[in-house]
CHARMM-style PDB file with segment names, atoms N, HN, CA, C and O in Angstrom:
ATOM      1  N   UNK     1     -18.160  42.934  34.486  1.00  0.00      PROA
ATOM      2  CA  UNK     1     -17.472  43.416  33.311  1.00  0.00      PROA
ATOM      3  C   UNK     1     -17.198  42.229  32.386  1.00  0.00      PROA
ATOM      4  O   UNK     1     -16.645  41.221  32.824  1.00  0.00      PROA
ATOM      5  N   UNK     2     -17.572  42.338  31.135  1.00  0.00      PROA
ATOM      6  HN  UNK     2     -18.022  43.157  30.779  1.00  0.00      PROA
ATOM      7  CA  UNK     2     -17.363  41.284  30.159  1.00  0.00      PROA
ATOM      8  C   UNK     2     -16.267  41.677  29.199  1.00  0.00      PROA
ATOM      9  O   UNK     2     -16.241  42.798  28.690  1.00  0.00      PROA
ATOM     10  N   UNK     3     -15.361  40.748  28.956  1.00  0.00      PROA
ATOM     11  HN  UNK     3     -15.382  39.838  29.370  1.00  0.00      PROA
ATOM     12  CA  UNK     3     -14.284  40.978  28.014  1.00  0.00      PROA
ATOM     13  C   UNK     3     -14.603  40.245  26.731  1.00  0.00      PROA
ATOM     14  O   UNK     3     -14.954  39.065  26.754  1.00  0.00      PROA
ATOM     15  N   UNK     4     -14.483  40.938  25.608  1.00  0.00      PROA
ATOM     16  HN  UNK     4     -14.198  41.896  25.590  1.00  0.00      PROA
ATOM     17  CA  UNK     4     -14.686  40.282  24.326  1.00  0.00      PROA
ATOM     18  C   UNK     4     -13.339  40.139  23.626  1.00  0.00      PROA
ATOM     19  O   UNK     4     -12.502  41.041  23.666  1.00  0.00      PROA
ATOM     20  N   UNK     5     -13.150  39.008  22.997  1.00  0.00      PROA
ATOM     21  HN  UNK     5     -13.830  38.276  22.965  1.00  0.00      PROA
ATOM     22  CA  UNK     5     -11.923  38.700  22.294  1.00  0.00      PROA
ATOM     23  C   UNK     5     -12.194  38.754  20.801  1.00  0.00      PROA
ATOM     24  O   UNK     5     -13.155  38.155  20.319  1.00  0.00      PROA
ATOM     25  N   UNK     6     -11.355  39.468  20.072  1.00  0.00      PROA
ATOM     26  HN  UNK     6     -10.574  39.955  20.464  1.00  0.00      PROA
ATOM     27  CA  UNK     6     -11.477  39.519  18.620  1.00  0.00      PROA
ATOM     28  C   UNK     6     -11.045  38.167  18.067  1.00  0.00      PROA
ATOM     29  O   UNK     6      -9.855  37.854  18.053  1.00  0.00      PROA
ATOM     30  N   UNK     7     -12.007  37.363  17.610  1.00  0.00      PROA
ATOM     31  HN  UNK     7     -12.974  37.617  17.621  1.00  0.00      PROA
ATOM     32  CA  UNK     7     -11.702  35.998  17.175  1.00  0.00      PROA
ATOM     33  C   UNK     7     -10.871  35.950  15.896  1.00  0.00      PROA
ATOM     34  O   UNK     7     -10.329  34.895  15.564  1.00  0.00      PROA
ATOM     35  N   UNK     8     -10.757  37.048  15.179  1.00  0.00      PROA
ATOM     36  HN  UNK     8     -11.198  37.905  15.448  1.00  0.00      PROA
ATOM     37  CA  UNK     8      -9.949  37.051  13.954  1.00  0.00      PROA
ATOM     38  C   UNK     8      -8.465  37.214  14.273  1.00  0.00      PROA
ATOM     39  O   UNK     8      -7.619  37.003  13.403  1.00  0.00      PROA
ATOM     40  N   UNK     9      -8.146  37.584  15.496  1.00  0.00      PROA
ATOM     41  HN  UNK     9      -8.832  37.755  16.202  1.00  0.00      PROA
ATOM     42  CA  UNK     9      -6.753  37.790  15.893  1.00  0.00      PROA
ATOM     43  C   UNK     9      -6.249  36.520  16.584  1.00  0.00      PROA
ATOM     44  O   UNK     9      -6.694  36.186  17.682  1.00  0.00      PROA
ATOM     45  N   UNK    10      -5.333  35.828  15.944  1.00  0.00      PROA
ATOM     46  HN  UNK    10      -4.972  36.099  15.052  1.00  0.00      PROA
ATOM     47  CA  UNK    10      -4.811  34.556  16.457  1.00  0.00      PROA
ATOM     48  C   UNK    10      -3.342  34.718  16.832  1.00  0.00      PROA
ATOM     49  O   UNK    10      -2.456  34.334  16.069  1.00  0.00      PROA
ATOM     50  N   UNK    11      -3.088  35.283  18.001  1.00  0.00      PROA
ATOM     51  HN  UNK    11      -3.808  35.595  18.621  1.00  0.00      PROA
ATOM     52  CA  UNK    11      -1.712  35.565  18.427  1.00  0.00      PROA
ATOM     53  C   UNK    11      -0.956  34.289  18.791  1.00  0.00      PROA
ATOM     54  O   UNK    11      -1.502  33.371  19.402  1.00  0.00      PROA
ATOM     55  N   UNK    12       0.325  34.261  18.393  1.00  0.00      PROA
ATOM     56  HN  UNK    12       0.768  35.007  17.897  1.00  0.00      PROA
ATOM     57  CA  UNK    12       1.214  33.129  18.681  1.00  0.00      PROA
ATOM     58  C   UNK    12       2.545  33.658  19.179  1.00  0.00      PROA
ATOM     59  O   UNK    12       3.081  34.628  18.645  1.00  0.00      PROA
ATOM     60  N   UNK    13       3.074  33.005  20.212  1.00  0.00      PROA
ATOM     61  HN  UNK    13       2.637  32.216  20.645  1.00  0.00      PROA
ATOM     62  CA  UNK    13       4.368  33.347  20.782  1.00  0.00      PROA
ATOM     63  C   UNK    13       5.385  32.292  20.353  1.00  0.00      PROA
ATOM     64  O   UNK    13       5.112  31.094  20.415  1.00  0.00      PROA
ATOM     65  N   UNK    14       6.566  32.749  19.915  1.00  0.00      PROA
ATOM     66  HN  UNK    14       6.788  33.723  19.865  1.00  0.00      PROA
ATOM     67  CA  UNK    14       7.659  31.840  19.580  1.00  0.00      PROA
ATOM     68  C   UNK    14       8.799  32.118  20.554  1.00  0.00      PROA
ATOM     69  O   UNK    14       9.256  33.253  20.687  1.00  0.00      PROA
ATOM     70  N   UNK    15       9.251  31.060  21.234  1.00  0.00      PROA
ATOM     71  HN  UNK    15       8.880  30.138  21.126  1.00  0.00      PROA
ATOM     72  CA  UNK    15      10.355  31.203  22.180  1.00  0.00      PROA
ATOM     73  C   UNK    15      11.115  29.885  22.257  1.00  0.00      PROA
ATOM     74  O   UNK    15      10.645  28.849  21.786  1.00  0.00      PROA
ATOM     75  N   UNK    16      12.286  29.944  22.855  1.00  0.00      PROA
ATOM     76  HN  UNK    16      12.668  30.785  23.238  1.00  0.00      PROA
ATOM     77  CA  UNK    16      13.061  28.720  22.999  1.00  0.00      PROA
ATOM     78  C   UNK    16      14.283  28.932  23.860  1.00  0.00      PROA
ATOM     79  O   UNK    16      14.523  30.018  24.387  1.00  0.00      PROA
ATOM     80  N   UNK    17      15.044  27.868  23.988  1.00  0.00      PROA
ATOM     81  HN  UNK    17      14.849  26.986  23.561  1.00  0.00      PROA
ATOM     82  CA  UNK    17      16.258  27.913  24.780  1.00  0.00      PROA
ATOM     83  C   UNK    17      16.841  26.530  24.935  1.00  0.00      PROA
ATOM     84  O   UNK    17      16.371  25.570  24.325  1.00  0.00      PROA
ATOM     85  N   UNK    18      17.861  26.437  25.748  1.00  0.00      PROA
ATOM     86  HN  UNK    18      18.243  27.218  26.243  1.00  0.00      PROA
ATOM     87  CA  UNK    18      18.542  25.162  25.953  1.00  0.00      PROA
ATOM     88  C   UNK    18      17.831  24.352  27.024  1.00  0.00      PROA
ATOM     89  O   UNK    18      17.520  24.863  28.100  1.00  0.00      PROA
ATOM     90  N   UNK    19      17.576  23.091  26.723  1.00  0.00      PROA
ATOM     91  HN  UNK    19      17.829  22.675  25.849  1.00  0.00      PROA
ATOM     92  CA  UNK    19      16.923  22.183  27.653  1.00  0.00      PROA
ATOM     93  C   UNK    19      17.955  21.496  28.541  1.00  0.00      PROA
ATOM     94  O   UNK    19      19.127  21.396  28.180  1.00  0.00      PROA
ATOM     95  N   UNK    20      17.511  21.023  29.706  1.00  0.00      PROA
ATOM     96  HN  UNK    20      16.559  21.104  30.000  1.00  0.00      PROA
ATOM     97  CA  UNK    20      18.401  20.267  30.597  1.00  0.00      PROA
ATOM     98  C   UNK    20      18.717  18.891  30.022  1.00  0.00      PROA
ATOM     99  O   UNK    20      19.830  18.389  30.176  1.00  0.00      PROA
ATOM    100  N   UNK    21      17.721  18.278  29.352  1.00  0.00      PROA
ATOM    101  HN  UNK    21      16.817  18.686  29.227  1.00  0.00      PROA
ATOM    102  CA  UNK    21      17.933  16.966  28.746  1.00  0.00      PROA
ATOM    103  C   UNK    21      16.984  16.814  27.564  1.00  0.00      PROA
ATOM    104  O   UNK    21      16.057  17.606  27.393  1.00  0.00      PROA
ATOM    105  N   UNK    22      17.224  15.798  26.761  1.00  0.00      PROA
ATOM    106  HN  UNK    22      17.977  15.155  26.900  1.00  0.00      PROA
ATOM    107  CA  UNK    22      16.380  15.546  25.596  1.00  0.00      PROA
ATOM    108  C   UNK    22      15.063  14.869  25.973  1.00  0.00      PROA
ATOM    109  O   UNK    22      14.156  14.781  25.146  1.00  0.00      PROA
ATOM    110  N   UNK    23      14.952  14.394  27.201  1.00  0.00      PROA
ATOM    111  HN  UNK    23      15.689  14.465  27.873  1.00  0.00      PROA
ATOM    112  CA  UNK    23      13.765  13.664  27.632  1.00  0.00      PROA
ATOM    113  C   UNK    23      12.626  14.552  28.127  1.00  0.00      PROA
ATOM    114  O   UNK    23      11.526  14.050  28.358  1.00  0.00      PROA
ATOM    115  N   UNK    24      12.849  15.828  28.293  1.00  0.00      PROA
ATOM    116  HN  UNK    24      13.743  16.235  28.105  1.00  0.00      PROA
ATOM    117  CA  UNK    24      11.793  16.684  28.828  1.00  0.00      PROA
ATOM    118  C   UNK    24      11.820  18.073  28.220  1.00  0.00      PROA
ATOM    119  O   UNK    24      12.519  18.330  27.240  1.00  0.00      PROA
ATOM    120  N   UNK    25      11.055  18.951  28.816  1.00  0.00      PROA
ATOM    121  HN  UNK    25      10.488  18.742  29.612  1.00  0.00      PROA
ATOM    122  CA  UNK    25      11.021  20.345  28.368  1.00  0.00      PROA
ATOM    123  C   UNK    25      11.329  21.287  29.527  1.00  0.00      PROA
ATOM    124  O   UNK    25      10.680  22.320  29.695  1.00  0.00      PROA
ATOM    125  N   UNK    26      12.323  20.917  30.316  1.00  0.00      PROA
ATOM    126  HN  UNK    26      12.850  20.079  30.179  1.00  0.00      PROA
ATOM    127  CA  UNK    26      12.793  21.772  31.398  1.00  0.00      PROA
ATOM    128  C   UNK    26      14.000  22.544  30.889  1.00  0.00      PROA
ATOM    129  O   UNK    26      15.000  21.957  30.477  1.00  0.00      PROA
ATOM    130  N   UNK    27      13.893  23.870  30.922  1.00  0.00      PROA
ATOM    131  HN  UNK    27      13.080  24.347  31.257  1.00  0.00      PROA
ATOM    132  CA  UNK    27      14.971  24.716  30.417  1.00  0.00      PROA
ATOM    133  C   UNK    27      16.096  24.824  31.434  1.00  0.00      PROA
ATOM    134  O   UNK    27      15.850  24.904  32.638  1.00  0.00      PROA
ATOM    135  N   UNK    28      17.332  24.826  30.946  1.00  0.00      PROA
ATOM    136  HN  UNK    28      17.532  24.761  29.969  1.00  0.00      PROA
ATOM    137  CA  UNK    28      18.486  24.923  31.840  1.00  0.00      PROA
ATOM    138  C   UNK    28      18.659  26.327  32.390  1.00  0.00      PROA
ATOM    139  O   UNK    28      19.226  26.492  33.470  1.00  0.00      PROA
ATOM    140  N   UNK    29      18.182  27.353  31.674  1.00  0.00      PROA
ATOM    141  HN  UNK    29      17.721  27.219  30.797  1.00  0.00      PROA
ATOM    142  CA  UNK    29      18.312  28.744  32.126  1.00  0.00      PROA
ATOM    143  C   UNK    29      17.065  29.520  31.711  1.00  0.00      PROA
ATOM    144  O   UNK    29      16.998  30.052  30.603  1.00  0.00      PROA
ATOM    145  N   UNK    30      16.079  29.581  32.605  1.00  0.00      PROA
ATOM    146  HN  UNK    30      16.134  29.148  33.505  1.00  0.00      PROA
ATOM    147  CA  UNK    30      14.816  30.258  32.285  1.00  0.00      PROA
ATOM    148  C   UNK    30      15.039  31.746  32.010  1.00  0.00      PROA
ATOM    149  O   UNK    30      14.382  32.325  31.144  1.00  0.00      PROA
ATOM    150  N   UNK    31      15.956  32.358  32.741  1.00  0.00      PROA
ATOM    151  HN  UNK    31      16.490  31.888  33.445  1.00  0.00      PROA
ATOM    152  CA  UNK    31      16.232  33.787  32.522  1.00  0.00      PROA
ATOM    153  C   UNK    31      16.871  34.051  31.165  1.00  0.00      PROA
ATOM    154  O   UNK    31      16.813  35.172  30.659  1.00  0.00      PROA
ATOM    155  N   UNK    32      17.476  33.034  30.579  1.00  0.00      PROA
ATOM    156  HN  UNK    32      17.524  32.124  30.991  1.00  0.00      PROA
ATOM    157  CA  UNK    32      18.139  33.188  29.295  1.00  0.00      PROA
ATOM    158  C   UNK    32      17.307  32.743  28.106  1.00  0.00      PROA
ATOM    159  O   UNK    32      17.848  32.565  27.015  1.00  0.00      PROA
ATOM    160  N   UNK    33      16.001  32.560  28.289  1.00  0.00      PROA
ATOM    161  HN  UNK    33      15.562  32.705  29.175  1.00  0.00      PROA
ATOM    162  CA  UNK    33      15.144  32.146  27.184  1.00  0.00      PROA
ATOM    163  C   UNK    33      15.187  33.169  26.055  1.00  0.00      PROA
ATOM    164  O   UNK    33      15.263  34.375  26.291  1.00  0.00      PROA
ATOM    165  N   UNK    34      15.138  32.675  24.851  1.00  0.00      PROA
ATOM    166  HN  UNK    34      15.077  31.696  24.659  1.00  0.00      PROA
ATOM    167  CA  UNK    34      15.124  33.529  23.666  1.00  0.00      PROA
ATOM    168  C   UNK    34      13.671  33.747  23.255  1.00  0.00      PROA
ATOM    169  O   UNK    34      13.027  32.840  22.728  1.00  0.00      PROA
ATOM    170  N   UNK    35      13.161  34.947  23.496  1.00  0.00      PROA
ATOM    171  HN  UNK    35      13.685  35.684  23.923  1.00  0.00      PROA
ATOM    172  CA  UNK    35      11.800  35.296  23.096  1.00  0.00      PROA
ATOM    173  C   UNK    35      11.899  35.851  21.682  1.00  0.00      PROA
ATOM    174  O   UNK    35      12.352  36.977  21.478  1.00  0.00      PROA
ATOM    175  N   UNK    36      11.476  35.057  20.712  1.00  0.00      PROA
ATOM    176  HN  UNK    36      11.108  34.142  20.878  1.00  0.00      PROA
ATOM    177  CA  UNK    36      11.581  35.457  19.307  1.00  0.00      PROA
ATOM    178  C   UNK    36      10.558  36.546  19.004  1.00  0.00      PROA
ATOM    179  O   UNK    36      10.879  37.538  18.349  1.00  0.00      PROA
ATOM    180  N   UNK    37       9.327  36.362  19.480  1.00  0.00      PROA
ATOM    181  HN  UNK    37       9.066  35.557  20.012  1.00  0.00      PROA
ATOM    182  CA  UNK    37       8.321  37.397  19.279  1.00  0.00      PROA
ATOM    183  C   UNK    37       6.908  36.860  19.332  1.00  0.00      PROA
ATOM    184  O   UNK    37       6.673  35.662  19.491  1.00  0.00      PROA
ATOM    185  N   UNK    38       5.972  37.791  19.193  1.00  0.00      PROA
ATOM    186  HN  UNK    38       6.164  38.764  19.064  1.00  0.00      PROA
ATOM    187  CA  UNK    38       4.550  37.472  19.125  1.00  0.00      PROA
ATOM    188  C   UNK    38       4.099  37.780  17.711  1.00  0.00      PROA
ATOM    189  O   UNK    38       4.395  38.842  17.164  1.00  0.00      PROA
ATOM    190  N   UNK    39       3.375  36.832  17.127  1.00  0.00      PROA
ATOM    191  HN  UNK    39       3.134  35.969  17.571  1.00  0.00      PROA
ATOM    192  CA  UNK    39       3.005  36.926  15.718  1.00  0.00      PROA
ATOM    193  C   UNK    39       1.486  36.886  15.554  1.00  0.00      PROA
ATOM    194  O   UNK    39       0.793  36.265  16.360  1.00  0.00      PROA
ATOM    195  N   UNK    40       0.963  37.545  14.516  1.00  0.00      PROA
ATOM    196  HN  UNK    40       1.525  38.050  13.861  1.00  0.00      PROA
ATOM    197  CA  UNK    40      -0.486  37.687  14.355  1.00  0.00      PROA
ATOM    198  C   UNK    40      -1.196  36.450  13.811  1.00  0.00      PROA
ATOM    199  O   UNK    40      -2.425  36.387  13.832  1.00  0.00      PROA
ATOM    200  N   UNK    41      -0.439  35.468  13.324  1.00  0.00      PROA
ATOM    201  HN  UNK    41       0.560  35.519  13.307  1.00  0.00      PROA
ATOM    202  CA  UNK    41      -1.054  34.258  12.791  1.00  0.00      PROA
ATOM    203  C   UNK    41      -0.062  33.106  12.865  1.00  0.00      PROA
ATOM    204  O   UNK    41       1.133  33.307  13.083  1.00  0.00      PROA
ATOM    205  N   UNK    42      -0.580  31.892  12.680  1.00  0.00      PROA
ATOM    206  HN  UNK    42      -1.550  31.728  12.503  1.00  0.00      PROA
ATOM    207  CA  UNK    42       0.261  30.714  12.813  1.00  0.00      PROA
ATOM    208  C   UNK    42       1.328  30.645  11.726  1.00  0.00      PROA
ATOM    209  O   UNK    42       2.456  30.231  11.992  1.00  0.00      PROA
ATOM    210  N   UNK    43       0.984  31.041  10.518  1.00  0.00      PROA
ATOM    211  HN  UNK    43       0.067  31.376  10.302  1.00  0.00      PROA
ATOM    212  CA  UNK    43       1.933  30.950   9.403  1.00  0.00      PROA
ATOM    213  C   UNK    43       3.189  31.784   9.663  1.00  0.00      PROA
ATOM    214  O   UNK    43       4.301  31.313   9.423  1.00  0.00      PROA
ATOM    215  N   UNK    44       3.027  32.995  10.142  1.00  0.00      PROA
ATOM    216  HN  UNK    44       2.123  33.377  10.338  1.00  0.00      PROA
ATOM    217  CA  UNK    44       4.204  33.833  10.412  1.00  0.00      PROA
ATOM    218  C   UNK    44       4.966  33.332  11.640  1.00  0.00      PROA
ATOM    219  O   UNK    44       6.192  33.435  11.691  1.00  0.00      PROA
ATOM    220  N   UNK    45       4.253  32.792  12.628  1.00  0.00      PROA
ATOM    221  HN  UNK    45       3.257  32.709  12.587  1.00  0.00      PROA
ATOM    222  CA  UNK    45       4.917  32.210  13.792  1.00  0.00      PROA
ATOM    223  C   UNK    45       5.716  30.977  13.379  1.00  0.00      PROA
ATOM    224  O   UNK    45       6.834  30.768  13.849  1.00  0.00      PROA
ATOM    225  N   UNK    46       5.144  30.172  12.508  1.00  0.00      PROA
ATOM    226  HN  UNK    46       4.236  30.342  12.126  1.00  0.00      PROA
ATOM    227  CA  UNK    46       5.832  28.969  12.054  1.00  0.00      PROA
ATOM    228  C   UNK    46       7.085  29.313  11.250  1.00  0.00      PROA
ATOM    229  O   UNK    46       8.101  28.629  11.367  1.00  0.00      PROA
ATOM    230  N   UNK    47       7.021  30.359  10.443  1.00  0.00      PROA
ATOM    231  HN  UNK    47       6.196  30.915  10.348  1.00  0.00      PROA
ATOM    232  CA  UNK    47       8.188  30.793   9.673  1.00  0.00      PROA
ATOM    233  C   UNK    47       9.306  31.249  10.612  1.00  0.00      PROA
ATOM    234  O   UNK    47      10.473  30.927  10.387  1.00  0.00      PROA
ATOM    235  N   UNK    48       8.960  31.988  11.655  1.00  0.00      PROA
ATOM    236  HN  UNK    48       8.012  32.249  11.838  1.00  0.00      PROA
ATOM    237  CA  UNK    48       9.949  32.445  12.632  1.00  0.00      PROA
ATOM    238  C   UNK    48      10.512  31.267  13.418  1.00  0.00      PROA
ATOM    239  O   UNK    48      11.717  31.194  13.658  1.00  0.00      PROA
ATOM    240  N   UNK    49       9.639  30.344  13.819  1.00  0.00      PROA
ATOM    241  HN  UNK    49       8.660  30.402  13.625  1.00  0.00      PROA
ATOM    242  CA  UNK    49      10.074  29.150  14.537  1.00  0.00      PROA
ATOM    243  C   UNK    49      11.048  28.333  13.690  1.00  0.00      PROA
ATOM    244  O   UNK    49      12.094  27.899  14.173  1.00  0.00      PROA
ATOM    245  N   UNK    50      10.695  28.130  12.430  1.00  0.00      PROA
ATOM    246  HN  UNK    50       9.845  28.483  12.037  1.00  0.00      PROA
ATOM    247  CA  UNK    50      11.536  27.337  11.528  1.00  0.00      PROA
ATOM    248  C   UNK    50      12.921  27.968  11.361  1.00  0.00      PROA
ATOM    249  O   UNK    50      13.930  27.263  11.375  1.00  0.00      PROA
ATOM    250  N   UNK    51      12.970  29.290  11.203  1.00  0.00      PROA
ATOM    251  HN  UNK    51      12.151  29.863  11.192  1.00  0.00      PROA
ATOM    252  CA  UNK    51      14.243  29.989  11.033  1.00  0.00      PROA
ATOM    253  C   UNK    51      15.122  29.836  12.274  1.00  0.00      PROA
ATOM    254  O   UNK    51      16.318  29.569  12.161  1.00  0.00      PROA
ATOM    255  N   UNK    52      14.527  30.005  13.465  1.00  0.00      PROA
ATOM    256  HN  UNK    52      13.555  30.222  13.557  1.00  0.00      PROA
ATOM    257  CA  UNK    52      15.305  29.872  14.704  1.00  0.00      PROA
ATOM    258  C   UNK    52      15.733  28.429  14.924  1.00  0.00      PROA
ATOM    259  O   UNK    52      16.868  28.177  15.328  1.00  0.00      PROA
ATOM    260  N   UNK    53      14.852  27.488  14.668  1.00  0.00      PROA
ATOM    261  HN  UNK    53      13.929  27.693  14.340  1.00  0.00      PROA
ATOM    262  CA  UNK    53      15.185  26.079  14.856  1.00  0.00      PROA
ATOM    263  C   UNK    53      16.318  25.665  13.916  1.00  0.00      PROA
ATOM    264  O   UNK    53      17.224  24.935  14.318  1.00  0.00      PROA
ATOM    265  N   UNK    54      16.269  26.124  12.679  1.00  0.00      PROA
ATOM    266  HN  UNK    54      15.533  26.717  12.353  1.00  0.00      PROA
ATOM    267  CA  UNK    54      17.316  25.778  11.724  1.00  0.00      PROA
ATOM    268  C   UNK    54      18.638  26.445  12.067  1.00  0.00      PROA
ATOM    269  O   UNK    54      19.701  25.892  11.784  1.00  0.00      PROA
ATOM    270  N   UNK    55      18.588  27.619  12.670  1.00  0.00      PROA
ATOM    271  HN  UNK    55      17.725  28.068  12.901  1.00  0.00      PROA
ATOM    272  CA  UNK    55      19.828  28.316  13.025  1.00  0.00      PROA
ATOM    273  C   UNK    55      20.531  27.673  14.223  1.00  0.00      PROA
ATOM    274  O   UNK    55      21.708  27.936  14.466  1.00  0.00      PROA
ATOM    275  N   UNK    56      19.806  26.825  14.976  1.00  0.00      PROA
ATOM    276  HN  UNK    56      18.849  26.612  14.779  1.00  0.00      PROA
ATOM    277  CA  UNK    56      20.401  26.169  16.143  1.00  0.00      PROA
ATOM    278  C   UNK    56      20.501  24.660  15.945  1.00  0.00      PROA
ATOM    279  O   UNK    56      20.558  23.910  16.919  1.00  0.00      PROA
ATOM    280  N   UNK    57      20.524  24.215  14.705  1.00  0.00      PROA
ATOM    281  HN  UNK    57      20.478  24.825  13.913  1.00  0.00      PROA
ATOM    282  CA  UNK    57      20.519  22.782  14.398  1.00  0.00      PROA
ATOM    283  C   UNK    57      21.732  22.058  14.988  1.00  0.00      PROA
ATOM    284  O   UNK    57      21.649  20.859  15.252  1.00  0.00      PROA
ATOM    285  N   UNK    58      22.836  22.738  15.199  1.00  0.00      PROA
ATOM    286  HN  UNK    58      22.903  23.712  14.984  1.00  0.00      PROA
ATOM    287  CA  UNK    58      24.035  22.113  15.757  1.00  0.00      PROA
ATOM    288  C   UNK    58      23.971  21.926  17.268  1.00  0.00      PROA
ATOM    289  O   UNK    58      24.819  21.239  17.837  1.00  0.00      PROA
ATOM    290  N   UNK    59      22.994  22.520  17.919  1.00  0.00      PROA
ATOM    291  HN  UNK    59      22.306  23.078  17.456  1.00  0.00      PROA
ATOM    292  CA  UNK    59      22.835  22.384  19.367  1.00  0.00      PROA
ATOM    293  C   UNK    59      21.654  21.454  19.646  1.00  0.00      PROA
ATOM    294  O   UNK    59      20.498  21.868  19.571  1.00  0.00      PROA
ATOM    295  N   UNK    60      21.952  20.210  19.966  1.00  0.00      PROA
ATOM    296  HN  UNK    60      22.892  19.874  20.027  1.00  0.00      PROA
ATOM    297  CA  UNK    60      20.904  19.206  20.153  1.00  0.00      PROA
ATOM    298  C   UNK    60      19.951  19.544  21.295  1.00  0.00      PROA
ATOM    299  O   UNK    60      18.793  19.129  21.271  1.00  0.00      PROA
ATOM    300  N   UNK    61      20.417  20.285  22.288  1.00  0.00      PROA
ATOM    301  HN  UNK    61      21.359  20.622  22.308  1.00  0.00      PROA
ATOM    302  CA  UNK    61      19.573  20.598  23.445  1.00  0.00      PROA
ATOM    303  C   UNK    61      18.746  21.871  23.288  1.00  0.00      PROA
ATOM    304  O   UNK    61      17.930  22.186  24.154  1.00  0.00      PROA
ATOM    305  N   UNK    62      18.942  22.595  22.210  1.00  0.00      PROA
ATOM    306  HN  UNK    62      19.605  22.340  21.506  1.00  0.00      PROA
ATOM    307  CA  UNK    62      18.191  23.836  22.005  1.00  0.00      PROA
ATOM    308  C   UNK    62      16.901  23.548  21.255  1.00  0.00      PROA
ATOM    309  O   UNK    62      16.909  22.924  20.194  1.00  0.00      PROA
ATOM    310  N   UNK    63      15.793  24.010  21.822  1.00  0.00      PROA
ATOM    311  HN  UNK    63      15.787  24.517  22.684  1.00  0.00      PROA
ATOM    312  CA  UNK    63      14.477  23.801  21.218  1.00  0.00      PROA
ATOM    313  C   UNK    63      13.697  25.113  21.198  1.00  0.00      PROA
ATOM    314  O   UNK    63      13.829  25.951  22.089  1.00  0.00      PROA
ATOM    315  N   UNK    64      12.890  25.263  20.165  1.00  0.00      PROA
ATOM    316  HN  UNK    64      12.783  24.581  19.441  1.00  0.00      PROA
ATOM    317  CA  UNK    64      11.986  26.400  20.043  1.00  0.00      PROA
ATOM    318  C   UNK    64      10.554  25.890  19.977  1.00  0.00      PROA
ATOM    319  O   UNK    64      10.290  24.804  19.461  1.00  0.00      PROA
ATOM    320  N   UNK    65       9.642  26.685  20.501  1.00  0.00      PROA
ATOM    321  HN  UNK    65       9.856  27.567  20.920  1.00  0.00      PROA
ATOM    322  CA  UNK    65       8.245  26.296  20.604  1.00  0.00      PROA
ATOM    323  C   UNK    65       7.331  27.415  20.109  1.00  0.00      PROA
ATOM    324  O   UNK    65       7.692  28.592  20.115  1.00  0.00      PROA
ATOM    325  N   UNK    66       6.130  27.006  19.680  1.00  0.00      PROA
ATOM    326  HN  UNK    66       5.837  26.050  19.675  1.00  0.00      PROA
ATOM    327  CA  UNK    66       5.069  27.956  19.321  1.00  0.00      PROA
ATOM    328  C   UNK    66       3.953  27.778  20.343  1.00  0.00      PROA
ATOM    329  O   UNK    66       3.455  26.671  20.545  1.00  0.00      PROA
ATOM    330  N   UNK    67       3.567  28.870  20.984  1.00  0.00      PROA
ATOM    331  HN  UNK    67       3.972  29.769  20.820  1.00  0.00      PROA
ATOM    332  CA  UNK    67       2.464  28.856  21.952  1.00  0.00      PROA
ATOM    333  C   UNK    67       1.287  29.584  21.332  1.00  0.00      PROA
ATOM    334  O   UNK    67       1.430  30.706  20.845  1.00  0.00      PROA
ATOM    335  N   UNK    68       0.126  28.949  21.348  1.00  0.00      PROA
ATOM    336  HN  UNK    68       0.010  28.038  21.744  1.00  0.00      PROA
ATOM    337  CA  UNK    68      -1.089  29.546  20.807  1.00  0.00      PROA
ATOM    338  C   UNK    68      -1.695  30.482  21.857  1.00  0.00      PROA
ATOM    339  O   UNK    68      -2.549  30.068  22.641  1.00  0.00      PROA
ATOM    340  N   UNK    69      -1.259  31.724  21.872  1.00  0.00      PROA
ATOM    341  HN  UNK    69      -0.565  32.061  21.236  1.00  0.00      PROA
ATOM    342  CA  UNK    69      -1.726  32.676  22.892  1.00  0.00      PROA
ATOM    343  C   UNK    69      -3.228  32.908  22.788  1.00  0.00      PROA
ATOM    344  O   UNK    69      -3.889  33.117  23.805  1.00  0.00      PROA
ATOM    345  N   UNK    70      -3.772  32.874  21.586  1.00  0.00      PROA
ATOM    346  HN  UNK    70      -3.234  32.704  20.760  1.00  0.00      PROA
ATOM    347  CA  UNK    70      -5.204  33.138  21.413  1.00  0.00      PROA
ATOM    348  C   UNK    70      -6.034  32.108  22.165  1.00  0.00      PROA
ATOM    349  O   UNK    70      -7.145  32.416  22.597  1.00  0.00      PROA
ATOM    350  N   UNK    71      -5.525  30.900  22.330  1.00  0.00      PROA
ATOM    351  HN  UNK    71      -4.622  30.650  21.980  1.00  0.00      PROA
ATOM    352  CA  UNK    71      -6.256  29.874  23.087  1.00  0.00      PROA
ATOM    353  C   UNK    71      -6.267  30.188  24.582  1.00  0.00      PROA
ATOM    354  O   UNK    71      -7.225  29.862  25.284  1.00  0.00      PROA
ATOM    355  N   UNK    72      -5.213  30.812  25.057  1.00  0.00      PROA
ATOM    356  HN  UNK    72      -4.435  31.077  24.487  1.00  0.00      PROA
ATOM    357  CA  UNK    72      -5.151  31.189  26.469  1.00  0.00      PROA
ATOM    358  C   UNK    72      -6.072  32.358  26.787  1.00  0.00      PROA
ATOM    359  O   UNK    72      -6.492  32.529  27.931  1.00  0.00      PROA
ATOM    360  N   UNK    73      -6.386  33.159  25.782  1.00  0.00      PROA
ATOM    361  HN  UNK    73      -6.045  33.020  24.852  1.00  0.00      PROA
ATOM    362  CA  UNK    73      -7.231  34.335  25.980  1.00  0.00      PROA
ATOM    363  C   UNK    73      -8.718  34.038  25.839  1.00  0.00      PROA
ATOM    364  O   UNK    73      -9.551  34.873  26.193  1.00  0.00      PROA
ATOM    365  N   UNK    74      -9.061  32.864  25.329  1.00  0.00      PROA
ATOM    366  HN  UNK    74      -8.385  32.186  25.042  1.00  0.00      PROA
ATOM    367  CA  UNK    74     -10.466  32.528  25.147  1.00  0.00      PROA
ATOM    368  C   UNK    74     -11.126  32.277  26.486  1.00  0.00      PROA
ATOM    369  O   UNK    74     -10.560  31.599  27.342  1.00  0.00      PROA
ATOM    370  N   UNK    75     -12.326  32.822  26.676  1.00  0.00      PROA
ATOM    371  HN  UNK    75     -12.787  33.374  25.980  1.00  0.00      PROA
ATOM    372  CA  UNK    75     -13.019  32.621  27.957  1.00  0.00      PROA
ATOM    373  C   UNK    75     -13.461  31.175  28.154  1.00  0.00      PROA
ATOM    374  OT1 UNK    75     -14.056  30.845  29.180  1.00  0.00      PROA
TER     375      UNK     75
END
């Protein structure tokens, strides 16, 4: 069985949470991660990431990330 991926669809996941320290990317509470959403392109994911990152600017340990899901789906 062959799976084909629609190359025009570039899904991105935005998520974040509080880190244990500033030196790494280990989350202090994995169950409490904030899943912002899945977006159809990088521009909309970046806009969502920027909004969440700016809303948590007072929390030095809180970080948000963009994951390129379309890269994980490529064969």
